[in-house]
Backbone bond lengths (Angstrom), bond angles and torsions (degrees), N, CA, C in turn:
res aa  C-N    CA-C-N  psi(-1)  N-CA   C-N-CA  omega(-1)  CA-C   N-CA-C  phi
1 M - - - 1.471 - - 1.526 109.67 -
2 S 1.335 117.29 132.49 1.453 120.49 -179.55 1.518 110.43 -70.05
3 K 1.351 114.87 161.96 1.466 119.95 179.05 1.517 110.59 -62.12
4 V 1.343 117.16 -37.25 1.464 120.70 178.98 1.518 109.88 -61.60
5 N 1.343 116.41 -47.35 1.461 119.90 179.68 1.519 112.02 -64.48
6 Q 1.338 117.06 -36.20 1.459 120.92 177.03 1.522 110.48 -62.24
7 N 1.331 116.37 -44.22 1.461 120.12 179.56 1.521 111.13 -64.10
8 E 1.334 116.42 -39.18 1.464 119.74 178.16 1.525 110.53 -63.34
9 K 1.336 116.25 -39.36 1.465 120.37 179.62 1.524 110.45 -65.23
10 I 1.334 117.33 -41.82 1.462 121.32 179.04 1.517 110.68 -61.76
11 E 1.342 116.49 -44.41 1.457 120.54 -178.97 1.528 111.85 -64.35
12 Q 1.328 116.53 -26.48 1.464 119.80 178.03 1.525 111.94 -76.87
13 T 1.339 117.41 -28.06 1.465 120.80 -176.09 1.520 112.73 -98.03
14 I 1.328 118.04 -21.34 1.459 122.02 179.77 1.519 109.01 -105.01
15 E 1.312 116.05 130.50 1.461 121.51 -179.71 1.525 109.45 -108.12
16 V 1.327 116.20 129.12 1.461 122.29 176.88 1.517 108.13 -113.41
17 R 1.324 116.14 117.83 1.464 121.29 -177.17 1.523 109.52 -118.30
18 P 1.341 118.66 108.40 1.462 119.58 175.63 1.526 111.09 -55.51
19 V 1.324 115.35 138.74 1.462 121.25 -178.92 1.521 110.72 -98.61
20 A 1.324 116.91 -31.47 1.464 122.14 176.83 1.523 108.16 -141.46
21 G 1.339 115.94 171.10 1.457 119.78 -171.82 1.508 115.06 -69.42
22 R 1.337 117.71 -37.82 1.458 120.96 -173.61 1.523 114.12 -111.76
23 I 1.312 117.39 -9.36 1.462 119.40 -174.98 1.527 109.61 -159.26
24 G 1.327 115.22 141.30 1.449 120.07 169.99 1.510 114.99 96.07
25 A 1.344 116.02 132.98 1.462 121.68 174.22 1.517 108.89 -149.30
26 E 1.329 115.33 141.62 1.456 120.60 173.67 1.520 108.64 -92.38
27 I 1.320 116.29 133.58 1.460 121.78 178.91 1.524 108.58 -108.71
28 R 1.329 115.40 124.33 1.461 121.66 180.00 1.523 109.76 -115.21
29 G 1.318 115.55 152.15 1.455 120.29 177.82 1.509 114.23 91.61
30 V 1.344 117.58 14.55 1.460 121.88 178.80 1.524 108.93 -125.38
31 T 1.311 116.51 131.51 1.460 122.38 170.67 1.523 107.19 -105.58
32 L 1.321 116.57 111.32 1.457 121.09 -173.88 1.524 110.73 -71.19
33 S 1.333 114.79 134.97 1.464 121.01 176.97 1.518 108.02 -166.68
34 S 1.324 115.70 172.10 1.464 120.21 176.75 1.521 111.77 -75.00
35 G 1.340 117.16 -6.21 1.456 120.85 -177.58 1.514 114.97 -100.69
36 L 1.331 118.06 15.23 1.466 120.08 178.85 1.523 110.65 -60.80
37 N 1.325 116.50 141.50 1.462 118.89 177.48 1.527 110.59 -75.87
38 E 1.319 115.68 164.78 1.464 121.06 -173.92 1.520 112.00 -61.89
39 E 1.325 117.01 -36.79 1.459 119.86 -177.29 1.530 111.06 -67.22
40 T 1.330 116.51 -44.48 1.462 119.73 178.74 1.518 110.62 -66.00
41 L 1.325 116.56 -41.34 1.459 120.27 178.68 1.525 110.91 -62.32
42 G 1.327 116.89 -42.58 1.461 120.12 177.30 1.511 112.13 -62.59
43 F 1.321 116.76 -38.03 1.463 121.82 177.10 1.521 110.15 -61.47
44 I 1.332 116.99 -44.10 1.463 121.46 179.56 1.527 110.67 -63.33
45 K 1.325 116.79 -43.51 1.465 120.31 -179.40 1.523 111.32 -62.60
46 Q 1.326 117.64 -42.02 1.459 120.58 179.10 1.524 111.42 -67.41
47 A 1.325 116.75 -38.43 1.464 120.29 177.11 1.518 110.64 -63.56
48 L 1.327 117.06 -37.19 1.461 120.98 178.92 1.520 111.20 -65.19
49 L 1.322 117.44 -43.45 1.463 120.30 178.77 1.527 111.22 -64.49
50 K 1.316 116.81 -37.39 1.463 120.68 -177.92 1.522 112.36 -74.55
51 H 1.333 116.50 -46.30 1.468 120.62 -170.80 1.526 113.15 -99.71
52 K 1.325 117.93 -11.65 1.474 124.20 176.99 1.530 113.55 74.83
53 V 1.317 117.79 -37.85 1.468 122.47 176.18 1.524 107.31 -135.15
54 I 1.339 116.56 132.27 1.464 119.56 177.35 1.528 109.11 -127.33
55 F 1.330 114.60 140.02 1.459 122.54 -172.13 1.526 110.34 -115.69
56 F 1.318 115.75 137.69 1.459 122.43 177.48 1.525 108.55 -127.88
57 R 1.322 116.92 119.62 1.460 120.84 174.95 1.539 110.11 -86.54
58 G 1.342 114.35 157.60 1.457 120.61 166.65 1.512 115.93 63.05
59 Q 1.332 117.14 41.86 1.467 120.44 -179.54 1.530 110.96 -102.80
60 S 1.331 116.03 42.01 1.465 120.59 -175.83 1.524 112.83 -67.87
61 Q 1.330 117.75 -9.18 1.465 119.90 176.41 1.526 111.26 -69.24
62 L 1.328 117.80 -18.98 1.461 121.01 -179.30 1.522 110.62 -82.26
63 D 1.323 116.43 126.60 1.456 121.32 166.93 1.524 107.15 -105.83
64 D 1.330 117.35 -168.85 1.462 119.63 -177.94 1.527 111.48 -59.44
65 A 1.328 116.35 -47.43 1.466 120.09 -179.34 1.522 111.25 -64.20
66 G 1.329 116.62 -38.66 1.457 120.20 178.69 1.512 112.43 -66.13
67 Q 1.328 116.93 -37.63 1.458 120.58 177.59 1.520 110.52 -64.57
68 E 1.327 116.57 -44.03 1.463 119.87 179.20 1.532 111.10 -65.89
69 A 1.320 117.09 -39.45 1.468 120.24 179.85 1.520 110.84 -66.16
70 F 1.331 117.17 -42.16 1.461 119.91 177.03 1.523 110.67 -63.12
71 A 1.335 116.93 -40.77 1.465 120.86 -178.34 1.522 111.74 -56.77
72 K 1.320 117.26 -33.33 1.462 120.72 -178.11 1.526 112.47 -65.74
73 L 1.330 117.21 -19.10 1.463 119.89 175.64 1.527 111.48 -71.39
74 L 1.325 117.26 -22.84 1.464 121.64 -176.82 1.522 112.92 -95.54
75 G 1.325 117.11 -6.24 1.455 120.51 -178.70 1.510 110.29 150.67
76 S 1.326 116.01 -156.34 1.461 121.32 -179.35 1.523 109.66 -98.52
77 P 1.332 118.81 111.54 1.463 119.70 177.78 1.527 110.68 -60.92
78 V 1.322 115.18 149.28 1.462 120.53 179.97 1.521 108.56 -139.80
79 A 1.322 116.45 136.36 1.460 121.03 178.94 1.522 110.11 -77.37
80 H 1.324 116.18 160.60 1.458 120.95 174.83 1.523 108.73 -62.19
81 P 1.338 118.97 138.84 1.467 120.31 -176.00 1.523 114.42 -64.46
82 N 1.329 118.52 -23.97 1.461 120.84 -177.39 1.523 114.35 -122.04
83 V 1.316 117.53 -41.18 1.461 120.88 -173.17 1.532 109.61 -79.58
84 P 1.331 118.57 128.88 1.467 120.64 -179.42 1.527 111.96 -61.35
85 T 1.321 115.54 148.65 1.463 120.28 176.44 1.525 109.94 -74.94
86 K 1.321 115.02 160.58 1.461 120.06 176.02 1.529 109.54 -61.05
87 Q 1.315 116.40 138.94 1.454 120.87 -178.62 1.527 110.85 -55.49
88 G 1.328 114.94 133.37 1.452 120.62 179.02 1.511 114.54 87.61
89 T 1.335 117.46 3.70 1.462 121.18 179.15 1.524 109.80 -124.16
90 E 1.328 115.73 162.93 1.463 121.01 179.01 1.525 112.59 -90.80
91 Y 1.322 116.73 -38.08 1.459 120.37 -168.82 1.522 113.81 -130.60
92 L 1.293 118.62 -8.98 1.457 121.93 -164.29 1.525 112.23 -79.56
93 L 1.329 115.58 127.87 1.464 123.30 175.83 1.522 108.30 -102.63
94 E 1.324 116.85 124.50 1.461 120.67 178.59 1.519 110.07 -101.02
95 L 1.330 115.60 130.99 1.464 122.58 172.79 1.522 107.07 -108.94
96 N 1.323 115.58 106.06 1.458 123.06 -174.92 1.516 108.30 -116.60
97 S 1.321 117.26 118.35 1.466 120.93 -175.71 1.522 112.18 -60.25
98 T 1.321 117.69 -28.28 1.462 120.99 179.00 1.520 111.34 -63.61
99 H 1.334 116.06 -29.61 1.459 121.10 -178.46 1.526 111.82 -105.73
100 G 1.312 116.93 20.73 1.459 120.45 176.46 1.508 114.97 87.23
101 G 1.327 118.26 12.04 1.464 120.85 -177.24 1.513 112.63 -80.81
102 R 1.340 116.51 80.62 1.465 121.35 -178.72 1.531 108.05 -134.03
103 A 1.319 116.28 100.72 1.470 121.11 -175.44 1.524 110.02 -85.41
104 D 1.345 115.20 65.72 1.458 120.91 -169.78 1.522 113.13 -97.46
105 S 1.313 115.82 54.57 1.458 121.83 167.75 1.524 107.30 -154.52
106 W 1.328 116.02 154.93 1.462 120.22 -174.80 1.527 110.48 -70.16
107 H 1.324 116.35 129.02 1.454 119.92 179.60 1.528 110.92 -160.38
108 T 1.315 113.73 160.82 1.457 123.39 164.79 1.518 106.17 -106.06
109 D 1.319 118.04 138.15 1.461 120.56 -172.03 1.524 112.58 -61.63
110 V 1.321 115.87 124.71 1.472 125.90 163.91 1.529 113.46 62.23
111 T 1.328 117.98 37.93 1.470 119.31 179.80 1.521 113.02 -74.35
112 F 1.333 117.65 0.31 1.466 118.93 176.68 1.525 112.27 -78.63
113 V 1.347 118.28 -5.09 1.462 121.11 170.75 1.526 108.18 -108.24
114 D 1.337 116.21 169.21 1.467 117.98 -175.74 1.532 111.42 -75.36
115 A 1.331 117.59 -59.52 1.472 120.26 -178.95 1.529 109.16 -89.80
116 Y 1.320 116.09 71.49 1.465 118.66 -178.38 1.533 110.02 -70.72
117 P 1.337 118.01 161.69 1.468 120.86 -170.91 1.527 113.54 -55.89
118 K 1.332 114.65 143.15 1.462 118.84 177.12 1.520 111.59 -82.93
119 A 1.325 117.24 -24.18 1.464 120.67 -179.17 1.515 109.46 -153.06
120 S 1.325 114.97 155.22 1.462 122.09 175.66 1.523 108.76 -129.22
121 I 1.330 115.39 143.86 1.465 122.52 179.64 1.519 107.40 -122.91
122 L 1.320 117.09 114.24 1.462 122.15 -174.73 1.522 109.66 -115.51
123 R 1.331 115.46 131.96 1.470 122.09 -178.42 1.517 109.60 -120.90
124 A 1.330 116.09 130.23 1.461 121.38 179.73 1.522 109.90 -85.56
125 V 1.333 116.07 124.50 1.464 122.03 -179.66 1.528 110.68 -104.78
126 V 1.329 116.23 -50.20 1.467 122.43 176.38 1.519 107.19 -129.11
127 V 1.327 117.64 128.98 1.463 120.47 -178.98 1.528 109.73 -124.56
128 P 1.338 117.08 148.15 1.463 120.24 176.46 1.529 110.88 -66.05
129 E 1.313 115.48 158.07 1.465 119.83 175.52 1.521 110.60 -61.88
130 A 1.311 115.94 -35.92 1.467 121.90 175.13 1.519 107.68 -146.68
131 G 1.332 116.29 146.83 1.456 120.56 -179.42 1.518 112.01 88.88
132 G 1.340 114.94 -178.56 1.452 120.80 179.17 1.508 114.74 79.05
133 D 1.336 117.36 19.66 1.464 120.81 177.33 1.532 110.18 -65.32
134 T 1.322 116.08 164.36 1.461 121.53 170.39 1.525 108.49 -121.34
135 V 1.336 115.29 142.23 1.459 122.39 179.68 1.524 108.19 -118.09
136 W 1.329 116.50 136.89 1.464 122.19 175.89 1.524 109.60 -117.80
137 A 1.329 115.84 150.70 1.461 121.94 177.16 1.527 109.46 -126.08
138 N 1.312 115.94 143.21 1.458 123.97 -177.81 1.524 108.86 -91.33
139 T 1.336 117.25 108.21 1.462 120.59 -176.37 1.525 112.38 -80.16
140 A 1.332 117.57 -16.70 1.467 120.40 173.43 1.523 110.04 -75.32
141 A 1.324 116.83 -45.43 1.469 120.47 176.52 1.516 110.73 -62.27
142 A 1.337 116.24 -36.91 1.463 119.79 179.08 1.523 110.55 -61.51
143 Y 1.335 117.04 -44.25 1.464 119.67 177.88 1.521 110.90 -64.96
144 D 1.317 116.97 -46.32 1.462 120.97 -177.61 1.520 111.99 -57.82
145 N 1.317 117.25 -31.94 1.457 121.24 -175.83 1.522 113.77 -96.40
146 L 1.334 117.35 6.61 1.461 119.55 171.36 1.525 109.55 -70.20
147 P 1.329 118.04 147.53 1.466 119.54 170.60 1.529 109.93 -57.67
148 E 1.314 116.76 147.70 1.462 120.47 -174.15 1.523 112.39 -57.52
149 H 1.326 117.61 -40.36 1.461 119.41 -178.62 1.525 111.37 -66.78
150 L 1.328 116.81 -30.17 1.462 120.02 177.69 1.528 110.29 -75.27
151 Q 1.324 116.99 -35.52 1.465 119.81 173.97 1.528 110.36 -59.25
152 K 1.323 116.54 -45.51 1.464 120.21 -179.04 1.521 111.32 -62.72
153 L 1.330 116.74 -34.48 1.462 120.48 178.74 1.521 110.95 -65.73
154 V 1.332 117.06 -47.37 1.465 119.56 -172.59 1.520 113.00 -82.47
155 D 1.337 117.86 -18.09 1.465 120.43 -175.97 1.527 112.78 -55.71
156 G 1.334 117.41 -34.00 1.458 120.04 -176.29 1.512 114.82 -103.85
157 L 1.324 118.20 6.02 1.463 120.73 -176.15 1.527 111.85 -92.68
158 W 1.330 114.39 150.85 1.460 122.48 177.74 1.525 109.38 -126.72
159 A 1.322 115.86 160.57 1.464 120.22 -178.76 1.521 110.52 -142.22
160 I 1.328 114.40 156.64 1.457 122.02 173.28 1.524 108.92 -93.05
161 H 1.328 116.38 128.45 1.468 122.22 173.04 1.524 108.30 -111.33
162 T 1.327 116.97 141.82 1.458 120.94 -179.81 1.518 111.13 -146.69
163 N 1.329 116.01 150.25 1.464 119.64 172.64 1.523 111.84 -81.32
164 E 1.317 117.09 -7.69 1.467 121.19 175.96 1.532 108.92 -92.87
165 Y 1.311 115.38 52.31 1.458 120.31 -179.97 1.521 109.55 -83.40
166 D 1.323 116.54 170.28 1.468 121.76 -177.00 1.522 109.28 -77.99
167 Y 1.321 115.92 87.46 1.474 121.76 -177.33 1.524 111.14 -56.80
168 A 1.327 116.67 -43.98 1.470 120.54 -175.79 1.518 112.10 -64.26
169 A 1.329 117.26 -29.66 1.464 120.22 -176.95 1.518 112.13 -66.87
170 Y 1.326 117.34 -22.20 1.462 120.81 -177.08 1.527 112.71 -99.94
171 H 1.326 117.99 6.40 1.457 121.32 -178.20 1.519 109.55 -134.31
172 N 1.321 116.78 129.76 1.457 121.20 -175.87 1.520 112.83 -64.29
173 K 1.335 116.42 -39.93 1.463 120.62 -176.41 1.529 110.48 -133.15
174 P 1.341 116.69 66.37 1.460 118.22 179.70 1.524 110.37 -69.73
175 D 1.332 117.46 130.77 1.460 118.94 178.54 1.521 109.90 -96.10
176 A 1.323 114.95 164.81 1.459 120.37 -175.69 1.519 111.56 -60.61
177 A 1.337 116.00 -36.99 1.465 119.28 -179.33 1.523 111.34 -65.00
178 A 1.343 116.28 -41.21 1.465 119.94 179.48 1.522 110.98 -65.10
179 L 1.327 116.70 -42.01 1.459 120.30 179.07 1.525 111.02 -64.81
180 S 1.322 116.06 -40.83 1.459 120.28 179.01 1.523 111.18 -64.72
181 R 1.324 115.76 -43.45 1.465 121.08 179.92 1.527 110.03 -63.11
182 H 1.344 115.78 -41.71 1.464 120.47 178.42 1.520 110.47 -58.88
183 R 1.328 116.36 -46.23 1.454 120.22 -178.93 1.529 112.10 -66.06
184 E 1.310 116.90 -47.53 1.457 120.77 -169.72 1.526 112.90 -73.89
185 I 1.329 117.34 -29.69 1.463 119.88 -177.94 1.522 111.05 -106.21
186 F 1.322 116.19 -58.06 1.460 120.02 -172.10 1.524 111.95 -66.36
187 V 1.331 116.87 -29.48 1.466 120.47 -179.05 1.528 109.93 -113.44
188 S 1.322 117.10 28.60 1.462 119.76 177.71 1.528 110.69 -61.16
189 T 1.316 116.83 -31.70 1.463 122.74 165.12 1.517 107.21 -125.21
190 K 1.317 116.02 126.07 1.468 120.49 -178.16 1.527 109.55 -87.57
191 Y 1.325 115.01 131.13 1.464 121.81 176.72 1.525 110.18 -117.52
192 E 1.315 115.41 142.69 1.465 121.96 165.66 1.522 107.24 -134.69
193 T 1.321 115.85 128.98 1.462 121.14 -175.77 1.518 109.99 -135.04
194 E 1.323 115.93 139.80 1.466 121.30 175.69 1.527 109.30 -92.53
195 H 1.332 114.88 123.63 1.463 121.79 175.60 1.525 109.46 -123.66
196 P 1.332 117.64 149.42 1.464 119.28 169.31 1.524 109.32 -68.31
197 L 1.321 116.93 149.00 1.463 119.23 173.48 1.522 110.64 -66.52
198 V 1.325 115.93 -25.86 1.467 121.12 178.99 1.525 108.33 -126.28
199 R 1.326 116.55 119.21 1.458 120.80 175.58 1.525 109.67 -108.77
200 V 1.322 115.06 156.14 1.460 121.13 176.20 1.526 107.93 -96.32
201 H 1.313 115.78 122.48 1.470 119.95 -179.24 1.526 109.00 -64.28
202 P 1.334 118.49 126.15 1.464 120.36 -173.17 1.522 114.91 -69.20
203 E 1.325 118.53 -16.88 1.464 120.36 -179.05 1.516 113.46 -107.07
204 T 1.320 117.83 -35.87 1.467 120.39 -177.02 1.520 113.20 -101.24
205 G 1.341 117.24 -18.51 1.455 120.66 -175.62 1.519 113.83 79.04
206 E 1.332 117.52 -0.86 1.464 120.70 179.10 1.529 110.35 -66.97
207 R 1.321 114.97 154.72 1.459 120.69 172.00 1.528 108.43 -97.54
208 T 1.326 115.78 129.91 1.459 120.34 -176.99 1.522 109.86 -127.01
209 L 1.322 115.99 146.74 1.460 121.71 178.49 1.525 109.92 -82.63
210 V 1.332 116.31 134.19 1.465 122.13 179.43 1.526 107.62 -109.28
211 L 1.320 116.00 97.80 1.466 121.73 -174.89 1.535 108.73 -133.06
212 G 1.332 118.02 -136.54 1.453 122.10 178.20 1.515 113.00 90.37
213 H 1.349 115.21 175.47 1.462 118.82 -168.34 1.522 114.45 -72.87
214 F 1.324 119.00 -9.96 1.463 119.63 176.06 1.530 112.25 -80.10
215 L 1.326 117.62 -10.06 1.460 119.91 179.63 1.523 109.58 -70.81
216 K 1.327 116.44 123.27 1.467 122.71 -177.61 1.517 111.55 -91.33
217 R 1.328 116.28 -47.82 1.465 119.85 178.97 1.520 109.30 -164.72
218 I 1.314 114.90 155.47 1.461 121.50 175.76 1.517 108.15 -90.46
219 I 1.306 116.89 126.72 1.464 122.47 -174.14 1.529 110.42 -66.67
220 G 1.329 115.50 135.71 1.456 121.52 177.01 1.508 114.65 90.46
221 L 1.331 117.83 -3.48 1.461 121.91 178.68 1.519 109.79 -114.06
222 S 1.324 115.97 153.73 1.459 119.66 172.85 1.521 109.24 -65.45
223 S 1.313 116.54 163.16 1.464 119.67 -179.38 1.522 111.26 -60.58
224 V 1.328 116.86 -36.41 1.467 120.68 179.43 1.523 110.48 -67.90
225 D 1.331 116.67 -49.50 1.466 119.81 -179.74 1.529 111.27 -64.00
226 S 1.334 116.08 -38.93 1.459 120.16 178.36 1.522 110.95 -60.35
227 A 1.323 116.37 -46.66 1.468 120.45 -178.90 1.519 111.39 -63.79
228 Q 1.326 116.45 -39.97 1.466 119.47 -178.09 1.525 111.39 -69.84
229 L 1.338 116.79 -41.20 1.462 119.08 178.75 1.529 110.42 -68.00
230 F 1.328 116.53 -40.03 1.464 119.60 176.55 1.527 110.79 -57.73
231 T 1.321 116.48 -46.58 1.469 120.29 -179.16 1.520 111.13 -61.94
232 L 1.322 116.59 -42.36 1.464 120.91 179.10 1.528 110.91 -59.82
233 L 1.329 116.46 -48.99 1.465 120.60 -177.54 1.527 111.45 -69.74
234 Q 1.326 116.18 -41.69 1.463 119.73 180.00 1.525 110.97 -62.22
235 N 1.319 116.58 -36.96 1.468 120.05 177.33 1.523 111.64 -64.74
236 H 1.334 117.04 -33.06 1.466 119.79 175.26 1.530 110.39 -66.76
237 V 1.332 116.57 -41.51 1.467 120.28 179.99 1.520 111.03 -59.43
238 T 1.326 116.36 -45.24 1.468 120.66 -170.93 1.525 113.61 -94.10
239 R 1.321 117.26 14.37 1.465 118.68 171.64 1.525 108.92 -56.83
240 L 1.312 116.41 142.46 1.462 119.77 -175.08 1.522 112.69 -56.15
241 E 1.324 116.92 -31.85 1.470 120.38 -179.74 1.532 112.13 -62.53
242 N 1.341 116.73 -24.43 1.465 121.16 -177.70 1.526 113.17 -94.89
243 T 1.323 117.85 5.70 1.460 120.26 -169.59 1.526 113.47 -118.40
244 V 1.329 113.55 162.77 1.465 122.26 171.51 1.523 106.95 -140.69
245 R 1.333 116.06 142.33 1.468 121.53 -178.17 1.525 108.95 -120.04
246 W 1.333 115.59 134.86 1.459 121.25 -176.53 1.517 110.85 -119.28
247 R 1.328 114.97 126.83 1.459 122.46 174.19 1.525 108.31 -90.50
248 W 1.324 115.81 112.47 1.457 121.26 -173.53 1.528 112.93 -72.62
249 E 1.326 114.75 145.63 1.455 123.49 163.71 1.525 107.23 -125.41
250 A 1.327 117.10 148.08 1.461 119.88 177.91 1.529 109.51 -56.59
251 G 1.332 115.97 132.79 1.460 121.03 -177.85 1.513 114.32 96.54
252 D 1.330 117.54 -8.23 1.467 119.97 175.79 1.523 110.30 -67.58
253 V 1.327 115.82 146.86 1.461 122.80 171.54 1.520 107.60 -127.91
254 V 1.326 115.83 132.48 1.459 121.63 177.85 1.524 108.42 -124.91
255 I 1.321 115.66 134.67 1.463 122.03 177.22 1.517 107.62 -119.90
256 W 1.328 116.96 132.49 1.467 118.60 176.67 1.522 111.44 -131.50
257 D 1.317 113.89 151.05 1.459 122.63 174.78 1.522 106.76 -80.08
258 N 1.314 116.29 105.32 1.466 121.71 -174.51 1.520 112.28 -73.76
259 R 1.333 117.23 -8.82 1.468 121.55 177.68 1.516 111.69 -86.66
260 A 1.337 116.99 -10.19 1.470 120.22 -173.38 1.520 112.41 -136.10
261 T 1.328 116.68 20.32 1.464 119.58 -177.55 1.523 111.30 -145.79
262 Q 1.327 114.19 161.07 1.460 123.59 159.86 1.528 106.62 -123.79
263 H 1.331 116.04 164.45 1.463 118.76 176.54 1.522 110.76 -147.47
264 Y 1.336 114.04 164.97 1.469 122.17 -173.68 1.521 107.81 -149.59
265 A 1.326 117.00 123.87 1.465 121.81 176.62 1.523 108.47 -91.55
266 V 1.317 116.63 115.23 1.466 121.39 -173.65 1.532 109.33 -71.86
267 N 1.323 115.64 121.01 1.468 122.28 -175.16 1.528 109.57 -97.25
268 D 1.337 115.81 71.85 1.464 121.01 -174.62 1.522 112.22 -125.19
269 Y 1.329 117.21 19.25 1.462 119.77 -171.03 1.530 113.27 -113.97
270 G 1.336 116.16 12.34 1.454 120.68 172.34 1.513 113.41 56.63
271 N 1.329 116.07 -127.54 1.460 121.61 -177.71 1.528 113.40 -92.11
272 Q 1.328 117.11 6.09 1.462 118.81 175.76 1.532 109.88 -64.38
273 H 1.313 115.41 154.49 1.459 120.36 -175.54 1.528 110.23 -89.30
274 R 1.322 115.97 136.69 1.464 121.93 177.56 1.523 108.21 -141.07
275 V 1.317 116.79 126.39 1.462 122.07 177.90 1.523 108.78 -133.25
276 V 1.324 116.24 123.00 1.463 121.42 173.14 1.523 107.70 -129.22
277 R 1.323 116.19 152.08 1.462 120.90 -177.38 1.523 109.64 -129.33
278 R 1.327 114.62 134.09 1.466 120.61 -170.02 1.523 111.48 -123.70
279 V 1.319 114.25 140.03 1.456 121.64 168.01 1.522 107.16 -121.52
280 T 1.329 116.88 132.56 1.464 120.68 177.68 1.529 109.97 -107.73
281 I 1.337 114.61 151.11 1.464 122.46 -178.41 1.524 108.86 -107.19
282 D 1.318 115.63 130.26 1.461 121.40 -176.05 1.523 110.84 -53.74
283 G 1.334 115.56 138.40 1.456 120.95 -176.14 1.515 112.89 -111.05
284 D 1.313 114.59 -173.64 1.450 122.96 179.25 1.520 109.10 -109.58
285 V 1.316 116.91 160.19 1.459 121.11 178.49 1.528 108.76 -72.40
286 P 1.340 118.06 125.33 1.466 120.01 -179.59 1.526 112.67 -58.72
287 V 1.316 114.22 147.29 1.464 122.02 178.08 1.519 108.12 -122.25
288 S 1.331 115.57 133.02 1.460 120.65 -179.76 1.519 110.73 -78.36
289 I 1.315 115.87 175.29 1.462 120.95 -179.78 1.526 111.51 -59.95
290 D 1.349 116.66 -33.44 1.467 119.65 -179.23 1.529 112.57 -94.18
291 G 1.334 117.43 12.62 1.455 120.84 171.25 1.510 116.54 91.49
292 R 1.329 118.24 2.66 1.466 120.12 178.12 1.523 110.39 -81.36
293 R 1.338 115.22 149.44 1.458 121.17 -175.44 1.529 111.23 -106.68
294 S 1.321 115.67 147.03 1.463 121.06 175.91 1.525 110.07 -60.63
295 V 1.342 116.14 155.10 1.458 119.93 -177.69 1.525 110.17 -146.87
296 I 1.333 116.11 137.90 1.464 121.11 173.06 1.520 108.90 -75.34
297 R 1.328 116.51 129.78 1.460 121.81 178.40 1.523 112.03 -102.12
298 T 1.331 117.16 -29.86 1.464 121.17 -177.42 1.517 109.55 -139.66
299 K 1.339 115.61 134.36 1.462 122.27 171.38 1.519 106.53 -146.86
300 V 1.333 115.29 94.67 1.459 121.21 -170.49 1.519 110.21 -130.08
301 P 1.339 119.33 123.10 1.467 120.40 173.28 1.518 110.38 -61.98
302 A 1.330 116.36 136.54 1.459 120.56 179.14 1.521 109.50 -71.01
303 S 1.337 116.00 143.97 1.457 120.30 177.20 1.515 110.30 -77.25
304 P 1.332 118.98 152.35 1.467 120.85 176.89 1.515 112.34 -57.29
305 Q 1.342 116.29 -34.25 1.459 119.45 179.91 1.512 111.44 -64.60
306 A 1.350 115.86 -38.56 1.468 118.88 -179.67 1.505 110.82 -64.03
307 G 1.349 116.84 -40.11 1.450 119.72 179.50 1.509 112.27 -65.54
308 S 1.363 117.78 -43.63 1.453 119.97 -176.33 1.505 111.74 -72.33
309 A 1.324 117.65 -27.14 1.460 119.94 -179.26 1.510 111.37 -66.05
310 T 1.326 116.25 -30.90 1.454 119.68 -178.39 1.516 111.64 -79.51
311 A 1.317 116.24 -27.36 1.471 120.89 -173.48 1.521 112.63 -64.90
């Protein structure tokens, strides 16, 4: 069978259903595993580039090892630089609401390093009866829909991203334990990295905005101007037209292009239990419109005194 005929056969058996106008599609007719054939895998990769986020229902056949094995088909899995992996796994990060795992602010994964992940694969293990949805935003569409004069302004700007961001500012009622945990684990090594506000996507050529809660300040602006411009741009990213919202079911798997999206885990489920597990795929160093590459400026292990002072 020719490659053309193989692709036609795949398109007949796999259904792609857009979930929102500018971002997100559900893919049906695929059982995710490390044994996917090249044609199906290529179809998934192209769908990811086009839709930015792709959703798969009913993937309960995947366990931790299966998720990690499947991830290797998309690239080289990479562990979080600071947060320990789930016991018994190589790369898997568990977000467990019982232990404070609630990523309830807009962000792109791990932008405090230079080559932050190109993709993330999230699997739902335990979901609340209601609530606990995740929302994604398309940062390429956000850039495309900026007024031209605003595009010209941001095209040449750079910003500092850090994991030592103001955790309390993004949470209405941060408790001392959460702040201490954030300091002792998430900032066990402090990173500061310079990224362009606009990066060129290495596969699609699209221009995408690099923002989110790890952004500390925009270089060359006062703190006031930096904060105001950040808010303006971030509001463009998270306009409802640029977003898609997913209601989780246990066994769902979601893959997103981390170079062209932000996401937000909605923290509306109270004391209900929620567990999701993530594997990230190693990325490339962002390149600005004029060809400059992102660079790490600071990588410093936190002192024991710094950790205890926050506790």
